[in-house]
Phi, psi and omega in degrees: 000320179296318179297317179299317180297318180295319178297315180298316180295323178296316179296315180298319179297317180294318180294321178295319178299318181294319176299319178300317180298316186280325184268329188247307187283307185299321179289346179055053176292173177296160183304318181299315181290327178295317178297316181296315180296318179297314181297318181296317179299315182294315182295313181297318180293318179297318178295322179296317178297316178299317181296317180295322182279359180076026184270359179273089190236010180282151178059214180262174177299324178294329179292321184270348186300317179298323179291317178298319179301311181295314184296316182286327176296326177303327180300323178288318176303314181298320179298315180290328173299316179298316181296313182292316183289329175295318176296321180296329179297325177294320178292322180299325177297319178295316178302316180298320183289324186267356182263133176304148187305317184291341181262351187301312183304313182292318182291319179293324177298315179296319179296316181296323177294316181296316182290328177297317179293315180298317181297317179297315180297315181295315182292314180293320180294315180295319180293320178299317175301317181294326177296315180296317182296323184286340189283341189232084177296134183252150173287130174238138186248139178213168182232139173237126183250135180213136177290340182278349182289127177298149183302326181295339181261002178297122182095359178297135179251138182236121175269125183253109180251114179232157169054049175293323179052046176295138180157242189299316183257315183269116181261193183296331180295322178290318178299321179295322178299317178294315180300316181299320182287324176295312181296328178296335179278353181044058179287157175280334185214139177242132180241128171254105190261052170092161184053043175292322183235165186207042186191164178299148188295306189300323183278335192235013183298329183294338184297333183254009180306322180299342181297341177297339182273356177300135188227122177205133185299329179270355175112172178238124186232154183214153168231164179281155170244181181295328182285336171297329180285334183276346188288339187077006184225035187303311182298319180295319180296316181295322176295323179293319177303313179299320179297329180277002177093015180259127179275121180270125175265097184258086185056044185216176179221164180215143179271132174249131185237134176221127176055035178082358178246155188227154167230167180247135176247118183240148180216148185230149174295158180293154183293346176277352182286152178225166178059233181295342182251018176287144179289138176227078184299326180295325177286317181297326186258011178298128177077016183256003190291333191272335183244184177288130183232122168268130185241126181257117178216126189302315184260132179302332179302335183289354174296335180294338179272349183247007179300139178064024178247014174085019179282126179269332177200127174258137179247124187221176176215238170077319189282335185059014184063019185096336179063302182231121179303136008263039182302329181295343177280341183267327183308316182298347176290340182238335185236153181281353179205161182259316181194171175080218185246138174203161174254118183246114182052040178083359181256121174294131183229132169250122181245123180274148172289345177095155182271327183253210180208150177263134180072242181299136177280058188223139173222127179235118181064024176209067187299145179292150183213158170235094181294137172244112188258124176264122179273130181234141174272127183204000000 
């Protein structure tokens, strides 16, 4: 872990130095602007590192949330600055090659100033768009048809809430917004498919209090995601979910009955879990082969562990749809799908882009969603 931290800090330091060279040094701004730009880069990067490491601990979570919001949002700005300025460097090479030697210093200074301004405008504009997009998760509707679905469950609606990431950036107000939108859809069943929280329990338990208001006649159920495993408070969080009226499926299943007919709802711990929280798909899916089974697993990749076990539909999240472009190009390196519907090792899987966001409260080309799935017998 120490080696990983040192490598990460080294990479962040080098990237910050490169940004300083392209935005501050190469354009040769006045001394006052160079000092201001240098200080701003250092402060924002230091705050971002502190936020990622969980070092923003003064006062309450509400006290540190604006600072965490700014620091983590800066990471997206920095990423887009890197992309634009890296592309500009290729153009700068052409400018250098075609410009007579005696004119190169002046022309490159003008070019560097222009590209610094363009990069700032593009990065800030794209990130601002992403902030607005991330703030309002929308209901998206889809249908899943299965011949195994009992007639009594034909037309049942399932609200899939994933990746809320309540904690450092997303507070109780965001959770309440999600709850209000879910309840407005009047689903028969609500599923929380992992990464509900993203922070230590004692400091951030109030952030999920609104989840107690989720209302569905067939119940509200949840499984863990990888970030529940990272909090260091997994057991405390699961106990809190139960206290709020959410049934935790911890490598277990439950029968849901309507009009004398039943389906099985099964859930497994995330694949990042260990010890008491290690995933046990064979235990979760024991006895589910004969009827219709909804399977809750945070990562779509976990469908590979449930192949040939009678799963009729797996509900997942984790990918965030890439969250920030070009993230969707990276997700397939780890997961078999990015979002929507796919069949993974013979298992039908619906993967949500998620309601919240991890780290920066920003989404670009991957809007947040709360899928409402209508089950149909066909």
